[in-house]
N, C-alpha and C positions, 0 to 999 in steps of 0.2 A: 941207548936212546936218552936215558937220564944224563949221561955225560955230555952228549951234544947239546941238550937243552940248557945245561948248566953253562957250557961255553958260550952259547948264544946269548943267554941272559947277561952274562958278564960283559960280552961285547956291546950289547945294548946299553948297559949301565955306563960303560966307559964313554960310549958315543954321547950319551945323554949329559954326562958330567963334563965332557969336553966342550959342550956348547955348539957342536956341529949343527947346522941348520938343515935337518932333514925334514922335508915337507910332508905335512899330513895330506891325504887325499881330500878332494872336495867332498864335503858331506852331502849326500844325495837326500834331498828333502823327502820325507814320507809322502806318499800320494794315496789318498783314500780310494778304495775300490768303488766302482760304480755298477749298480744293478739296473738292468733294463728290462722292460716288459716285452711282450710278444711283438709289439710294434716299434721296438727300439727306442722308447721313451724312458728317461731315467725315473726310477721309482724313489720317491722320498722315503726317508727313514734312517739313512745313514747320514749323520750330520756333515754338512759341507766343510765344517772345521772340526774334525776329530781331534786335532791338536791345536790348542790355543796357548801360545807362548806367554809365560810370565817372567817378569823381571825378578831378581833375587829378593828385593824388598817386598814383592807381592806374594811371595810364598809364605804361608803361615809358619811362625817359629816352631809351633808344636810339630808340624809335619816334618820340617827339616831335622829336628831333634829325633823324631820317631825313626825317620829313614836311617840316620847315622847309628842309632842305638841298635836297630835290628839287622842292618845290613853291613855296617862297616864302622865299628866304634873307634877305630884308630885312624879314621879318614883324614883328620887334620895333622896327623903325625907321620904317616908314611909317604912315600914318593910314587904311589900308584899301585905297588905290589906289596902286600902285607904278609910276609912269610910267617909271622906269628899267627895271623888269622887263618892261613892255610893249614898250619900244623894243628890249630885248635879245632878246625872243621874236620880234619881227618880223624882226630881223636874222638870227637863226638859221634861221628858216623860209625866208627869201629865199635864204640860202646853200644850204639843203638842197633847195630846190625843191619843198618840200611842208610840211605842218604837222607839225612834230616837237616844238614847244614852245608852251606857252600862257602868256598874260600875266595870267591871273587870280590874285589873291592868295588866301591861305587864308581871309581874311575874306569875299571875293567868293564863293568856293565855298561857304562856310557859309551866306551869305545865300541863295544859289540853292538849296542842299539843304533849307533850313528853310522858305523862303517862296514859292518859285517852282517852276514846272514846267520840263520840259526843252525847251520849244519854243524855236526860234531866231529870235526877232523883235527888232527894234529897240526896241519898247516894253518887252519883257522885260528887255533889257539896261539900259535906263534905270532900271527898278524895282530891278534888281540893284545898280546904283551907289548908288541912294538908300538901300536897305536896308543896304548895306555901311557907308556913313558913319554910319548910325544905330547899327549894332552897335558900331562903334568908339567912338561917343560914350557908349553906355550900359554897355558891358562892358569888362572888362580883357582884355589880350592872352591871359592864361592862360585866362580863361573862354571866349574865342573859339576858342582852340585845343582846349580840351575839347569845345566844341560840334562842332567839325569832327570830331574823333576818334569821337564818338558818333553822328554822322549820316552820315558818308560811306559810299558803297556799295562793297563789295569783290568782288561777284560771288557766285554760288551762294546767293543769298538772304541773305547776311551783311551786315547793316546796322549799322555800328559795329565798333570794334576788337575788343571782347570776342567778338561772334559770329564775327568773321573768324578769330580765334585758334582757336576751337573748330572752325570749318569746315575750315580748312586744316592745322591741326597738332594737333587734339584736345587742346588744352590752354587754360588760362586765359591772358589777356593778360599777367598779371604773370609768367608763366613763359617768356615769349618770349626767345630768344637774340638777339644782334645780327644774325645771319644771317637768322633768321626775321622780325624786325622790319623789316629792310631790304626783304625781299621783299614783305611786306604793304604797306609804305609806297608801293611802286611800283604796286600793283594799281589804285587808284582812277582813275588816268589813262585806262585802257582795260581794264575788268575782263574782258571776254570774250576779248580778244587775249592778255592776260597771264595767263590762267587756267592755273595750274600743273598741273591735272589734264589739261587738253586740249592745252596748248601749253607744256610744260616748258622748252623751249629759249628761247622768248621771255620767259618769266618769269625765267629765269636771267640773261639779258642785261639785263633791266630791274633786277634786283637788283644787278648789277655797276655800273650807272649810279648807283644810289642810294648804294652804298657809296663809289664814287669822289667823289661830291658831298659826302658826310659827311667824307671825308678832306681834300678841298680846303677845306672850311669849318672844319677843325680840331676836329671833334667826336670823331674817332677817329684813332688812330695808323696808320701804314702796316702795322705788324705786325697789328694788330687787323682791319684791312681784309683782309689776305691770309688770316688765319685764318677769317674769316667766309666768304670766297669759296670756301675749301676745305672748308667744313663741309658734310657730306652732309645734305640735307633730306629728311625722311620726311613725305609728305603723307597725312593721314588725317582723317576726319571724326569728330567726337565722336558717341557713340551717340545723343544726343538729336536729331540731325539726321536720322538714318535712320528708316525707318518700315516699315509692312507692304508698301507698293508703291513702293519707292524708285525703281526704274527707270521705272515709269509716271509718277511724280511728276516725274522728270527730263525726260521727254518733254513734259509739260505746261509745265514751267518754260521750257524751250527755246523752245516755241512763243510763250509770253507775252513772253519777252525779245525775240524777234525782232519781234513785231508791236506790242508796247506799251512797249518799252523795258526795260532790265535792272533797274531799280528797281521796276517795277510789281508784281512778285511779292512783294517784301518790304515795300513801302510804299504801294502803290496801293489797298489795301482791296478788291480785285476779288473777286467771287463766281464761281467757275469750276465749272460743273456738267459732270461727265464721265460716261463710259459704264461705268467700272469698277464691279464688284460686289464689295464687301468680303468677303462670304461666299465667293464663288468665289476671290478672291485668297488668302484664308486657306487654302482647300482646296488651291490650287496650291502655296502655301508649304509646307504640310504634306507633300504628295505629293513635292515636290521634295527637301525635307530628308530624308525618310525613306530616299531612295536615295543622294543625293549626299554626305551628311554622313560616310559611311563610306569615301569614296573618296579618292584622292590630292588633297590641298588645291589643286593647280593645275588639276585637272579642272573644266571649266566646263559649264554647261548653260543652255539657254533654253527658256522656255515661253510660248506665247501662245494665249489662248482667245478665240474670236469667236463672237458670236451669229449664226448663219447666216441669220437672217431679216432682219437690218438692217446687218450689218457692224460692230456695236458690239463694241469690245475690252472683254471682261469681266474678264480676268486677264492679268498680264504679269510675267514674270521675266526679266531680261536678263543675269543672271550670278549667280555664287555669293555675292558680297558687294559691294554698291555702295560701301561705304566704302573698300575697297582696290582695287576695279576698277569704275569707273563706266561702262565701255564696254558699251553695250547690244547684246548679241548677237542679240536678236530682229530687229535690223536688219542683221546681218552676213551677207554672202553666203558660202554654202558649197555644196558639191555634195550634192544631196539623195538620191543613190543610187536604190534601187528605189521610193522613195515617189513618183517622177515617172511611173511606168508607167501609173497610172490615166488621165491625161490623154490619152496616146496610145490607150489602149483605148477611151476615149470616142469618138475619131474612128473607130476600127474599127467600133464599134456603129453610128455615124451613117452609115458607108460600106456597111453591109449585112452585116457580120459578125454572128455571134451568139455568145453566151457558150458555146454547145455546139459551136462549130466546132473541128475538130482540126487541130493543127499539130505536125509532128514535131520533137522535140528530138534532133538529131544533129549531127555535125560539118559545118559549112558554112563556106566562106570567101568573102569579098567582095573582088574586086580594086578597088584604089583608083586614083585618077587618077595617082599617082606611080608605079605598078607594084607597090606593096607589097600585102599581103593582110591583111585584117582577119578574125580568127577569134574569134568570141564563145565563151565557155565558161561552164559552170555550176560550182557549189560542190563542193568535195571532191576526193578523189583520182581519182575518175571524172568527167571533165569533161562527160559527156553522158548523159542518161537513156536515149537510144536507144529512145524510144517516143513515141507521140502524146500530146498534152495537149489537153483542152478549154481554151479561152481562160480560163474561170473557174478551172480548177485551175492554170493557168500563173500567174494572179495569186496564188492561194492559196499556192503553193509559191515564188513569186518567181522563176520560170524565166527566165534571161537569153536563152538561145538563141531561144526562142519569141518573146520581146519584140522582139528584133532582126529576126527574120524578118518579123513583122507590120509593124514599122516600115518595112522595105524594100518590102513589098507596098504600103504606103500612100503611100510617097515621103516621105523625111525632110523635104523643104522644105515640103510640105503640112502635115506633122504639126507642124513648128515654128511655122508661122503659126497653126495651130489651137490649140496650147497657149497662145499669147499671149492668146487669148480669156479665159483665167482669171486675168489680171492680170499675167502675166509679160512681161518684155521681153528682147529680144535672145537668143532661144533659138537655139542653133546647129543647123542642119539636117544633122546627122550620123547615122550608123547607130547610134551609142551613145546617142542622145538619150533613149530611154526608161530608160536605165540611170543617168540623172542627170548627164550630162556638162556641162550648163550650170549655173552657180552661181545660187542664189536664196536668199532670206531665209526664216527661219521664219515671219515675218508674211505673206509672199507665199504660202507653202504653206498656212497656215491659211485665208487668203482664198480660195485656189484650191480646196481641199477643200470649203469651205463651199458652193461651187456645187452639189455633189452633194447636200449636206444640205438645201439650200433648194429643191430641185426645178428647178434649172437657172439660177438668178439669181446674178449676180455683184454683190456689194456692196463698194464701196471702203471700206476700214477707217476707222473713225471713233473718236476718243477724247475729244473735247470737244464737248459738245452746246450749251452756252450760256454766255456770259460777261456778267456785269453789273457795273457800277461800284458804288462804295460807297453810292450813293443809289438803287440798284435799277434804274437805267436799263439796258436791253439793249444791249450793244455788238455782239454777234453771235450768231447762231444757225446751227447746222450740221445737215445731214441727209446721210445717205449716198446716193451716187448708185447707182441700181439699173439693171441691164440683164440681159435674159435672153440667155444665151450658149449654152445647149444646151436640148433639150426636157426636159420632166419625165419622159418615158419613158426617155430616155437616162440621166438622173441616177439614176433608180430602179434601172436595170440595173446601173450601176457600183456603186451602193450594195450591191446584192445580191452582186456579185462580191467586194466589200471585206469584207462580213460573213463570207464564206467564209474570210478570212484568219484569223479568230478561231475557226473550226470545227476539229474534229480533222483533222490533216494540214496545217493552215495554219501559217505561220511565226509567228503570234501566238496560237496556240490556248490557250497557258498563261495568257493574260490575260483570257479571256472571263469566268471566274468573278468576276474583280474588276471589270471594266468593265461587265458586264451583257449581257443578250441583245440589247438594241436598239442596239448599237454596231457601227460599221464602221471599218476602218483598214488601215494598211499599214506594214510594216517597211521600213527602209532602212539599208544599211551600205555605206560607200564602201571603196575599195581600202585594204588594210592596216588596216582598222577606224579610219581617221582621223576619220570622222563617223558618228555613230550617231543614227538618226531613228526616230520613230514619229509618224505623222499620222493622225488619225481623228476620228470625230464621232458624235453622236446627233442626233436631230431638232432638239434645242434648243441644242447647243453643239458647236463644232468646235475642236480643240486640236492644235497642232504642238509637238513636243518634239525638240530637238536636244541631243546631248551630244558633247563633244570638247574638245581642247586648242586654245588660241589659236594655238600654233605649228604645229599640223597633225600632231603626233606621234600614234602609234597609241593608241586607247582600250583595245584589247585585248578588246573585247566587241562583239557585233553589236547592231543596233538594238533588236531584240526583247528583248534581255536587260538593257539598261540604260536606254534611252529609253522602251521599252515599259512597264515598271512605273510610271514617273512618270506617263505618260499614263493608264494604266489606273486608278491610284489617284485621280487627279484626275477622270476621267470618272465613276468610281463615286460619288464624293462630290458631284459636280455633278448627277448624275441623281437623287440622294437629295433635293437642294434643288429642282431644276427640274421633277422628275417624269420618269418613264420614257417612256411612250408608244411609238410605233413609226413608221416611215416610212409615209407615205400612199401607197398603190399607185395610180398613175394608171389610169384606165378602159381605156387602150390597152395595158396590160401584162397578161400572164398568167403564172402560175407553174407550172412542170412539173418533176417529179422526174426527173432524168436520171442515167444511168450515167456516171461519170467515166472509165470505160475506153473507152467507145464513143461517147459524146456523144448516145446515143439514149434513148428513154423507158425508164426503169428498170423491171425486173421485181422480183418479190419476192425473187429469188435474187441480184440484183446486190450484191456486197460493198461497193462504194464508190459512194455516190449523193449528190446534192445537189439541193435544191429551187432551181431556177434561174429567173431572170426573162427573159422574151422579149417583144418587141413582138408584139402579137397577129397570128397568121398566120405567124410565122417560127419557131415551136417545132418540133422534130423530130416527125415523124409515125410513124416506124418504131419498133417495139419492139427493145430490145437483143437481138441475136442471139447474144451470147456467153454470157449467163446466163439461159437460158430454163429450165434444169433445176438442181436442187441440185448444188453442187460436190461432187466426190468427196472422201472422207476421205483421210488420208495413206496408209492401208493399201491404198486402191484406186488410188492414183496409180501410173502405170507410169513416170513420169519426174518428177524433182524440179522444182518450179517455183521460179524465182528471183523473189522479190518485192522490190519497191522499198523501200529503207529509208526510213521516215518519221520525221518529227520527233516527239520525245516531249516537246515543251515548249520547247526551245531554238529560237531562230530558225534557219532553214535556208536562208539566202540564199547567193548565189554570190559568189566573189571577182572581182577585177578581170579582165575579159576582155582578151585580147591586143589591142593597138592598132597601127594603122599610124602612120607617121611624122607625117602631117599631121592625125591625129584626136586631139581632146582626150581626156584620160583618162576612160575609161568606168568607171562604178561600179555597185555592186549595190544 
């Protein structure tokens, strides 16, 4: 094989020296990929000009010197192929025991970028060598270097130096400093690894190598090298790169980069059809900004909305500002607080409990295996209500003691495995499980709650439906995998309980006027207000909202007060677009108005009632014995009655219960 390669190179060299006019193929211009929403509307966020050509004189001298120093120091001496450079690269790789240096010249890289694909075959390498010699024959060195600077890929969809300068430093290429130019010159070797947004340490080390090579080649002085090394770099994207769904677009881009190569998004001309609904994304952006823009600039929030009927992601916000913090918090694991309770109560219903069953909220302690005691508590200065709750009201008021007691009755190991039906993994089988002791992501919570909205079906979240190449050939099609994990009756009963959260007395009652009558949801707040949640749904959309700081400091507000308004505003706007409707009641379910004080059929004199769902045959049969007659007036009372203080709009959840040494932190 080496013999044939040598003969071929010799022939190419003779042809090149003879002056024969062998034509280069027409260079196919790179075509940015286009991402569409569910209604085939292009989604902004990938710049319409991912490659902006520069003339030779417009390219900063520092960048040209940096590229030559680190990629091809003999660029102006060889005729396209540098045998000395190849030998040197082989020797460096042998000493390192791995590939750390390449032997391709700038001309070879330019030929590959313009005329060839990324496939690694012998035939492609031969073509590359041929086109390399022809480029050298037809163009000057300055012209080839200019082609390289305009065609090379830097990552993040930036194709060419001008786009890279805007992508990483929010400035034009002509404004780059030596330090910035050196960092950019080092990216093309491995864009994903040296990505300064995701791997700043690796990017810095690569910059040091570039500057060292520039000094060795005499392009800069040692003082200039040291000044550049000490210069603090600020990475930020130019506004034109951002869009209405920047975090969603980042998900798409990462998927395309992993499956089709890093340059496919910027130059492959793909047509990517997604599940995003731009109308719902705009509604999410508005609901998000209406609350967050007035808060501490470091406070973050995440929102993800899923169609419960198929798992399609319709809207997604991963943080406050993608240009300054591209970290996608929709995929970040945090403790969910009391938003995790409905999954346990679903097992309770499946195990024979009803929403009207009564459980006492009083002091209880559980002896742990290490001899310590776990004592759950409720919110406020008085840690126990010292009265019985129906399960429905326990959900409405987010009572911790009742939840832990029910979890103990069901067996935490059984509850943990049951919760994993909803798409969660590695749920810890501890007593504080329903209080959110296991970390989960907002996306997992949205998909889990969507089970209740869909009538018992779990759909794996999907965000890309179809991908076509520039010629319209379908490269892949995706459908969400569906499986029924609970019965339709169970889903409807939990929905009925969660609708109670938005009713008077519930922790989210202040949100009903905004979200509408057909919504169900749950508040969640972790210990010391580190995580604030609201997760809920209508028949047509399910949405999870998390608010918090990346470093885990206190938000200072409960979930119902800060995450709740974002959720409610989005749900209200989404319902306007999608239609309201209501949850379809299965034939095996009946609705009965019960008294929340006794769990029995309410009379006309019961002061606190709730229309509650039951599997047929399990509803209470007895009439409330406590309120068969009108209540006495204050003048007629012989003893003062102590009434429970109820929420007047603010979330009324409970703080962190006490934990034993070997139990994870339990949240509310």
